[in-house]
C-alpha positions as CSV (number, residue, x, y, z in Angstrom):
1,X,-10.6,-53.8,0.7
2,X,-11.8,-55.7,3.8
3,X,-11.6,-52.4,5.8
4,X,-13.7,-50.7,3.3
5,X,-16.5,-53.4,3.6
6,X,-16.2,-53.2,7.4
7,X,-16.8,-49.4,7.4
8,X,-19.7,-49.7,5.0
9,X,-21.2,-52.4,7.1
10,X,-21.1,-50.1,10.2
11,X,-22.9,-47.3,8.2
12,X,-25.5,-49.8,7.0
13,X,-26.1,-51.1,10.6
14,X,-26.5,-47.5,11.8
15,X,-28.9,-46.7,9.0
16,X,-31.1,-49.7,9.8
17,X,-31.2,-48.6,13.5
18,X,-32.3,-45.1,12.4
19,X,-35.1,-46.5,10.2
20,X,-36.3,-48.8,12.9
21,X,-36.5,-45.8,15.3
22,X,-38.9,-43.9,13.0
23,X,-36.5,-42.4,10.5
24,X,-37.6,-39.1,8.9
25,X,-41.0,-39.4,10.7
26,X,-39.5,-38.9,14.1
27,X,-40.7,-35.4,15.6
28,X,-37.1,-34.6,16.5
29,X,-36.3,-34.6,12.8
30,X,-38.4,-31.5,12.5
31,X,-37.3,-29.7,15.6
32,X,-35.2,-26.6,15.5
33,X,-32.2,-25.9,17.7
34,X,-32.9,-26.2,21.4
35,X,-31.5,-23.7,23.9
36,X,-31.9,-24.1,27.6
37,X,-30.7,-21.9,30.4
38,X,-31.7,-20.4,33.7
39,X,-34.6,-18.5,32.2
40,X,-36.3,-21.8,31.1
41,X,-36.8,-20.6,27.5
42,X,-36.4,-22.7,24.5
43,X,-36.6,-22.0,20.8
44,X,-38.7,-24.5,18.9
45,X,-39.0,-22.5,15.7
46,X,-36.6,-19.8,14.6
47,X,-37.3,-16.4,16.0
48,X,-40.2,-17.4,18.3
49,X,-39.7,-17.5,22.1
50,X,-41.8,-19.8,24.2
51,X,-42.1,-20.2,28.0
52,X,-41.4,-23.8,29.0
53,X,-43.8,-23.5,31.9
54,X,-46.8,-22.8,29.6
55,X,-49.3,-25.5,28.6
56,X,-50.3,-26.5,25.1
57,X,-48.4,-24.7,22.3
58,X,-47.0,-22.3,24.9
59,X,-47.3,-18.6,25.4
60,X,-45.1,-16.5,23.2
61,X,-44.1,-14.3,26.1
62,X,-40.5,-14.7,27.0
63,X,-37.9,-12.6,28.9
64,X,-36.9,-10.8,25.7
65,X,-40.2,-10.4,23.8
66,X,-43.9,-10.3,24.6
67,X,-45.5,-11.0,21.2
68,X,-48.1,-13.6,21.9
69,X,-51.4,-14.4,23.5
70,X,-51.0,-14.7,27.3
71,X,-48.5,-12.4,29.1
72,X,-46.6,-13.6,32.1
73,X,-47.1,-11.7,35.4
74,X,-44.0,-9.7,34.9
75,X,-45.0,-8.7,31.3
76,X,-48.6,-7.8,32.4
77,X,-47.5,-5.5,35.2
78,X,-49.4,-4.4,38.3
79,X,-53.0,-5.5,37.7
80,X,-55.9,-3.1,38.1
81,X,-58.9,-3.8,40.2
82,X,-60.9,-3.8,37.0
83,X,-58.9,-6.6,35.4
84,X,-61.2,-9.3,34.2
85,X,-64.2,-7.0,34.3
86,X,-63.1,-4.4,31.7
87,X,-61.6,-6.1,28.7
88,X,-60.1,-5.2,25.3
89,X,-61.3,-6.8,22.1
90,X,-57.8,-8.3,21.6
91,X,-57.6,-7.0,18.0
92,X,-57.0,-3.6,16.3
93,X,-59.3,-3.0,13.4
94,X,-57.5,-1.6,10.4
95,X,-54.2,-1.2,12.3
96,X,-51.8,1.3,10.8
97,X,-54.5,2.7,8.5
98,X,-53.5,5.9,6.6
99,X,-56.5,7.6,8.0
100,X,-56.4,7.1,11.8
101,X,-60.2,7.4,11.9
102,X,-60.3,3.9,10.5
103,X,-58.2,2.4,13.3
104,X,-59.9,1.4,16.5
105,X,-60.0,-1.0,19.5
106,X,-63.0,-1.9,21.6
107,X,-63.3,-1.8,25.4
108,X,-66.1,-3.7,27.1
109,X,-67.5,-3.8,30.6
110,X,-68.8,-7.2,31.5
111,X,-72.5,-7.6,31.7
112,X,-72.3,-9.1,35.2
113,X,-70.2,-6.2,36.5
114,X,-71.4,-5.0,39.9
115,X,-71.2,-1.3,39.1
116,X,-70.6,1.2,36.2
117,X,-67.0,2.2,35.4
118,X,-65.7,5.6,34.5
119,X,-63.0,5.1,31.8
120,X,-62.2,8.8,31.2
121,X,-58.5,9.4,32.1
122,X,-57.5,5.8,31.3
123,X,-54.7,5.3,28.8
124,X,-54.1,3.2,25.8
125,X,-50.4,2.4,25.4
126,X,-48.3,0.9,22.7
127,X,-45.6,-1.1,24.4
128,X,-43.8,-1.4,21.1
129,X,-43.5,2.3,20.1
130,X,-44.2,3.9,23.5
131,X,-47.1,5.9,22.1
132,X,-49.9,6.6,24.4
133,X,-53.3,8.4,24.4
134,X,-55.7,9.3,27.2
135,X,-59.4,8.5,26.9
136,X,-61.2,11.8,26.9
137,X,-64.6,12.9,28.3
138,X,-67.6,12.7,26.0
139,X,-71.1,13.8,25.5
140,X,-73.9,11.5,26.5
141,X,-76.5,13.0,24.1
142,X,-74.9,15.3,21.5
143,X,-76.9,18.0,19.8
144,X,-76.2,19.0,16.2
145,X,-74.9,22.5,15.6
146,X,-74.2,23.2,19.2
147,X,-71.1,23.2,21.5
148,X,-71.8,20.2,23.7
149,X,-70.8,20.0,27.3
150,X,-68.8,17.0,28.2
151,X,-68.9,14.5,31.1
152,X,-67.0,11.4,32.1
153,X,-67.5,8.3,29.8
154,X,-69.1,5.9,32.1
155,X,-69.8,2.3,30.9
156,X,-72.7,0.5,32.4
157,X,-72.6,-3.3,32.7
158,X,-72.7,-4.7,29.2
159,X,-71.7,-1.4,27.5
160,X,-68.7,-1.1,25.2
161,X,-66.5,1.8,23.8
162,X,-65.2,1.8,20.3
163,X,-62.0,3.8,20.6
164,X,-60.8,5.4,17.3
165,X,-57.3,6.8,17.0
166,X,-58.6,9.7,14.9
167,X,-60.8,12.7,15.3
168,X,-64.5,12.7,15.8
169,X,-66.6,13.7,12.7
170,X,-68.9,15.7,15.1
171,X,-66.1,17.1,17.2
172,X,-66.7,15.0,20.4
173,X,-66.9,11.5,21.8
174,X,-70.5,10.4,22.2
175,X,-72.9,7.6,23.2
176,X,-74.9,6.1,20.4
177,X,-78.7,6.6,20.5
178,X,-81.9,5.9,18.6
179,X,-81.4,9.0,16.3
180,X,-77.6,8.9,15.8
181,X,-77.9,7.5,12.3
182,X,-78.8,11.0,11.0
183,X,-75.1,11.9,11.4
184,X,-74.1,9.2,8.9
185,X,-75.9,11.0,6.0
186,X,-73.0,13.4,5.3
187,X,-70.1,12.1,7.4
188,X,-68.3,8.7,7.4
189,X,-67.9,6.8,10.7
190,X,-65.8,3.7,11.3
191,X,-67.4,1.3,12.1
192,X,-70.7,2.5,10.4
193,X,-73.3,4.1,12.7
194,X,-76.5,2.0,13.3
195,X,-79.4,3.3,11.1
196,X,-82.1,2.8,13.7
197,X,-84.1,6.1,13.5
198,X,-87.9,5.9,13.6
199,X,-89.2,5.8,10.0
200,X,-90.4,9.1,8.6
201,X,-93.9,7.7,8.1
202,X,-94.2,6.6,11.7
203,X,-93.1,10.1,12.8
204,X,-95.7,11.6,10.5
205,X,-98.4,9.6,12.2
206,X,-97.3,10.7,15.6
207,X,-96.3,14.4,15.0
208,X,-98.0,15.7,11.8
209,X,-100.9,17.2,13.8
210,X,-104.6,16.8,13.0
211,X,-105.8,14.7,10.2
212,X,-102.5,13.5,8.6
213,X,-104.5,10.9,6.6
214,X,-105.9,13.8,4.5
215,X,-102.4,14.9,3.3
216,X,-101.8,12.1,0.8
217,X,-98.9,13.9,-0.8
218,X,-97.1,14.1,2.6
219,X,-97.9,10.4,3.3
220,X,-96.5,9.3,-0.1
221,X,-93.4,11.5,0.4
222,X,-92.6,10.2,3.9
223,X,-93.2,6.6,2.9
224,X,-90.5,7.0,0.2
225,X,-87.9,8.3,2.7
226,X,-85.4,5.9,4.3
227,X,-84.7,5.9,8.0
228,X,-82.2,8.6,9.2
229,X,-82.6,10.7,6.0
230,X,-82.4,14.4,6.8
231,X,-84.8,16.6,4.7
232,X,-83.0,19.9,4.4
233,X,-85.4,21.5,1.9
234,X,-88.9,20.0,1.5
235,X,-90.3,19.7,-2.0
236,X,-92.3,22.8,-3.1
237,X,-95.4,20.6,-4.0
238,X,-96.0,19.6,-0.3
239,X,-98.3,21.5,2.0
240,X,-97.1,24.0,4.5
241,X,-98.1,21.7,7.3
242,X,-96.1,18.8,5.8
243,X,-93.1,21.1,5.2
244,X,-93.2,22.3,8.9
245,X,-93.4,18.7,10.1
246,X,-90.4,17.6,8.0
247,X,-88.3,20.6,9.2
248,X,-89.2,20.0,12.8
249,X,-88.9,16.2,13.1
250,X,-87.0,14.6,10.2
251,X,-83.5,15.5,11.4
252,X,-81.2,14.6,14.3
253,X,-82.2,17.3,16.8
254,X,-85.9,16.9,16.0
255,X,-85.6,13.1,16.5
256,X,-83.8,13.6,19.9
257,X,-86.4,16.2,21.0
258,X,-89.2,13.7,20.3
259,X,-87.6,10.5,21.7
260,X,-84.9,11.3,24.3
261,X,-87.2,10.1,27.1
262,X,-88.1,6.8,25.3
263,X,-87.1,3.7,27.4
264,X,-84.6,2.4,24.8
265,X,-83.3,5.8,23.4
266,X,-79.7,5.4,24.6
267,X,-77.5,2.7,23.1
268,X,-74.9,0.5,24.7
269,X,-72.0,1.8,22.7
270,X,-69.8,4.9,23.2
271,X,-67.8,6.3,20.2
272,X,-64.6,7.5,21.7
273,X,-62.0,9.5,19.7
274,X,-58.3,10.0,20.7
275,X,-57.9,12.9,18.3
276,X,-54.7,11.7,16.6
277,X,-53.6,12.9,13.2
278,X,-51.8,9.6,12.4
279,X,-52.4,5.9,13.4
280,X,-51.3,4.7,16.8
281,X,-50.9,1.0,16.3
282,X,-48.4,-1.0,14.2
283,X,-49.6,-3.3,11.5
284,X,-47.8,-6.2,13.2
285,X,-45.5,-6.9,16.2
286,X,-47.7,-4.7,18.4
287,X,-48.5,-4.8,22.2
288,X,-51.6,-3.0,23.2
289,X,-52.1,-2.1,26.9
290,X,-55.0,-0.5,28.7
291,X,-54.1,1.4,31.9
292,X,-56.6,2.7,34.5
293,X,-56.4,6.1,36.1
294,X,-53.8,4.8,38.6
295,X,-51.5,3.5,35.8
296,X,-52.3,-0.2,36.5
297,X,-52.9,-2.7,33.8
298,X,-56.6,-3.4,33.1
299,X,-55.9,-5.6,30.0
300,X,-53.4,-6.2,27.3
301,X,-52.8,-8.2,24.1
302,X,-50.3,-8.5,21.3
303,X,-50.3,-9.5,17.7
């Protein structure tokens, strides 16, 4: 019996020492298993690798996976001369969407960049699946109903490119402009196109011809139209002059003809299409890499 009390006394003494040291509130009580080795990696929560040389919470880039926020030099690869100047948005919008036209990433050239950058021929690569796609050429100012010539996609300082995995609704990559919202009337774009066209009434005042104020029916009609609304067939009750004005000016090509030389006609955003029939990026556990024309890494991120 005395031996039993002696053993119970030892357990009670150890329990009191544990309580005095913080008991269940000690951080170590919540830590997972710790593995240390020559690669300086430790596991703090199951399934997540952290580099012990990182600061703060640590970078989830280890020797055996690179799902995290800040890659090591080895994971990043050979840096491009454009690193830090051309950047990715660090997220994929609607990744793994059934319609690849909904899935896109954004590339931006810093506003303080010293020169424009041609990104045609660069590649977007999934390190996870190995899928890759080359950024094509595009059309600076597309024309409706025509086969448009293409040229390199050149970002000026402060410009960005929204790069969709799918196919272009108008058959080409293009730069946004003052009139581009007309394309949205009959075709969906992701993200939506800006509706910035001049108002039909403002166009009437500029391009109707002589004495537009006398055509009260035309004034009333144009005041009731929204921006970027194509008039395919003018109402029969309008004058011939009004109908001719509507056909000539209230559409995309007519808007471009009238405003292409305006100071702020061209936008800062390119819409780039990779032309894929299925999505390029995974819903999760993805690593997105942007490579320049020499195959060097411009930027990368993971999620």
